[in-house]
N, C-alpha and C positions, 0 to 999 in steps of 0.2 A: 504493500500500500504506500503510495507516494506521500511524502510529508506535505504540510500546508504552510504557506507563508503566514496565514492568519493565526497560526499557533505560536509564532515567534514574537517575542517582545524584547528586542535587543536594547542594550543600554551602552551608551558611549560615554565613559567618564570625561568630564570637562577638560581634564589635562591631556586628553588624547585628540580633542577636536582639531587643534592646530597640527599636531604630529601626523594626523592622517591626511593632511592636505598635500598630496603627491599626485603626479600624473597617473592616469589610468594605466592598467597593466599592459595594454596594447602598445603603450609608448615607453615601456621600460628600456628598450634597447635602441631607441632612435638617437640620431646624432646629426650634426650639420652635414657630415659626409654621406649619410644615408638618405638625405633629401635629394631627389633627382629632379632638377629643374626642367620644365618643359622648354625645349629649344625655341618653341613658337611664342613663349611668354617671357620676355627678357626681365620682367619685373620679379620673377621668381628667383633668378640667380642673384639679383641685386638684394632681394630680401634676405637670402642666406648670408650674403656678405655683411649686411648691416647687423643682422642678428648675432653673428659671430663676433663682430667688432664690439657690439654692446656687451656681450658676455665677458670679453677681455677687460673692458673698462670697469665692470661691476666689482671685480675682485680687488680693485685698487681704491674703491670709494671709502671703505672703512679706515684704511690706513692713512689716507690723506688728511682727514680732519679739516679744520678751518681755524678762524681766529679764536683766541682764548676768551671764554666767557667769565662769569662770576667765579671767584675763588680760584682763578687760574685753570679751570677745567677746560679741556679742548672740546669744542662743539663739533658734532659730526658734519661731514660734508653733505650737501643736499644730494639725494638719490637721483639717479638717471631715470628717464622715461622713454619707452618705446611703444608705439602703437601700430599693430599690424592690421591693416584694413583690407578686407576682401570677402569674396563669397564663400559658400560652403564648399568643402572638399578640395581646396587649393593648397592645403598643407600648412595652414597657420598653426594648428595645434602641434603638428610635428616640430615646427620651428620653436614654438613656445616651450615644449618639453625638452628640446635640445638645449635651449638657454638654461632651463632648470638644471639639467644634468651637468652643465659645464661651469656652474658658479659655486662658490664655497657654501658650506653649511653655516648656520641654519637657513633654510629657504622654504617657501611654500608655494603650492600650485593648486588652483581650484577654479571652478566656473564662477561667474558673477553670482549665480544663485547660491552656490555653496558658500561663498564668502558672506553673503547676507544672512544665511542661516547660522553660520558660525558666530557672527557678531550678535545675532539675536539670542543665541543660546548662552554665550559667554557674557554678554553685555559689552557696550562700546569700550569702556575703559580697560577692561580685562583683555579684550581682543587687541587693543592698541598696545598694551604692555607686552603681550605674548609675541606680537609680530615685530616689535620695534628693534629687536636685535638681529633680524633677518637680513641677509644680503640682497634678496630679491623676493618680490611677491608677483607671481604669474597669474593673471586673471584671464581665463578663456571665456569667450562669448559675452563680452561686456554688453549689458542691456540697458535700455532707457525706458522700459515699459512702465516702471513704477517710479513716479517722481520722488516719493519718500525714500525708496531704496537708493536711488541715484544720489540724492543729497547726503544720505548716510555714508555711502561708500566714498563720495567725493571728499567729505570731511576726513574720513579715515585715511585715504590716500594722501591728502594734504599733510596730515600730521606725520604719517610714516615717512614721506619724502623728506620732510624737514629734519627727521631723525636719521637720515642717511640710508633709508631703504629704497632700493631701485624698484621700479614697477614696469611690468610689461603687460599689455592688454591686447586682446584680439577682438574684432567685431563679429557680429553675427549677421552680416549683410547677406541678403538672398540674391541669387542670380536673377537678372531682369528687373530688379527693383531699383531703378536708377532715378526714379522721380519721387513723388510724394510718398512718404513713409519709409524711405530707404535710410538705414542707419549707417552713416559714413563718418569719415574723419572729422568733418566740420561739426557734426552733431556732438561728437565726443569732446572736441576741444571747447565747444560752447558750454556744455554742461559741466565739464571739469575745469571751470574758469581758473581757479587758483593754481591748477597744475599745468595749464596749457603751455607755459613757457618751458617746461622741462621735457615735454614729449616730442619726439621726432616721429612723424607719421610715415609709414612705409606701405605702399600699395602692393598687394599680391593678387595678380590676375590669373584667370584660367578656368576651365570647365571643372565641374564637380566630378572627381575621380570615382566616387562611390556609385555614380550612375552610368558609368561607361560599360556598355555591353551587358547589363544586368537583365535577367528575365523578369516578366511581370510578377507582381506580388502573388504568392500562392493563395488559393481560396481557403477559407476556414475548413477545418476538418469536422467530421461528425463527432458528436459527443462520445459515442462508443469507441471510435478510433482514438480519440483524444485520451480517454481513460486507459485504453490498452497500451498506447505508446508511452504514456507517463509511467506506467507500471514497469516498463522494460528498461528504463534508464535510471541507473543508480545516481542518487543526488538530485533527482527531479522533484519539483513541487507541483501540486495540482490544486487550484483554487477556483471557487465560484467567483466570478467577476464582481458581483455586488458585495459579497462578503469581503473580498480583498479591498474594495474601495472603502468600505466601512472601517476596516482595520487600519488603513493608511491614515484615516482621519484621527486616529488615536495616537499616532507617532509623530514626533517632530521630524521634519524632513532630513535633518542632519543624521538621523538614524537609519535612513533607507538603505544606505550602502551596507551597513552592518546586517540589515535584514536579509541580505543576499549572500552572506558569507557561506562558502561551501556549496552553494547551489550550482548545479550543472546545466539545468534547463528548467524553464517555467512553462506551465500549461494553464490556460485560462478557459474556464467554461462560461458559455452564455455571454460573450462580449457584446456590448451595446454602446451607443453614443453616451458620452458623459452627460450627466443631468444638469450640471451647472459649472460655473467657472472655477469655484473652489476645488471641486472634484477634478476638473480637467488639469488644473495647475499641479495638483499632487501627482497626477499621472505623468506629467512632463518630467518631474523630478525622478520618478521611478524609472521612466524610459531612459533618462540620462545615466542612472546608476546601472541599469541593465546593459546599456551600450558600453559603458566604461569597463564592465566585467566580461563583455563578450558572451553574455548568456542568451542562448537561443530562446525564442518565444514562439509557442504554438497555441492556437486558439480555436474555439468553436463559437458559433453565433455570427455576429456582424464582422465584416472585414476590419482589419486593424487601421486602415486609412479612413474609416468611418467613425472613429471614436470621437473626433472633434468635429462638431457640427459646422455647417456653412455659416451660421450666425457667429459662432466663435471665431472662425477663420477670418471673418470680416471685421473683427474687433481689434483692440489694442495689443492683444497677446498673440497675434497671428504668427509672428516669427517663432515664438516658443512652440506653438502647436505644430507648425510645419517641420521644425527640427525634430520634435518628438515623433511625428509620423514617419519621417525619413529614417530615423533610427530604429523604430519598431519594425518597419518593413525590411530593413537590412537584416535585423535579427531573425525575422520570420523566414527570409530567404536562406539564411544560414541553417535554420532548423530544417528547412525542406530538403537541403542537400547533405546535411550532416549525418 
């Protein structure tokens, strides 16, 4: 009998929240050398050069210091800033993880959403204290969906930069969204007013590699087949979709990664469109953690690209929902051929 995610109640000690901010396992072995620029996209080779140059400078920031302050103590040099602007699937996260791997400890890596969850769980002052001794903070998929979150993170980054922490961020720009609603470098610089002067913006162009020559998303399986397949895979979990959604509402999103520890595959019965925005946003976080861990997803009921309704996709969280759909479909393809 497969285990159920709804029976798990993971606890992440507060002192581990920062420590677990590392790149997803799929980026454990990436480097600048393993990024293969598209010869038709010269911005990619330039981005690799700039990212590598940034990493070399980060290691020197702490040792430089600046003018002496009160009581003769040396004040830290201001941290550097790099912003990688581009669409999905052009290798921005690969470059971000390469920067992380090449700079001195301590260091932290997380998505914008993860960072806001950590700050929410620890409190602003504690998060600032924990991160202030880091050489770099890498933020993947910086988002402007929530003005409150943007202001919170802007303040955090301003104070960290003043304490010598270097910051790298990537955008979540969607291909084809070059007009209204597109999140690009100018939006980032406008919102992070206090930090604008330290950030160098680098454009990374190219097609989404994840969608090259991929087959269509598989159809949902029957419930009987779903149960039978889940029973054959060691480490699989099998959950009713509504029960899983209810369980997610009882857990802080910072615990979703821990929820999936040791899971080899997930199976969802009776999938259907999310009932409201709060439910949908919890599913976005779960989809991110599943993708980070490369956990295959198999389902019965509605198709995985129908979880987020047209009304949701027309709203302010469109980019989150499209990213989650892309990731769930990628994981379902993996399940179909695995």
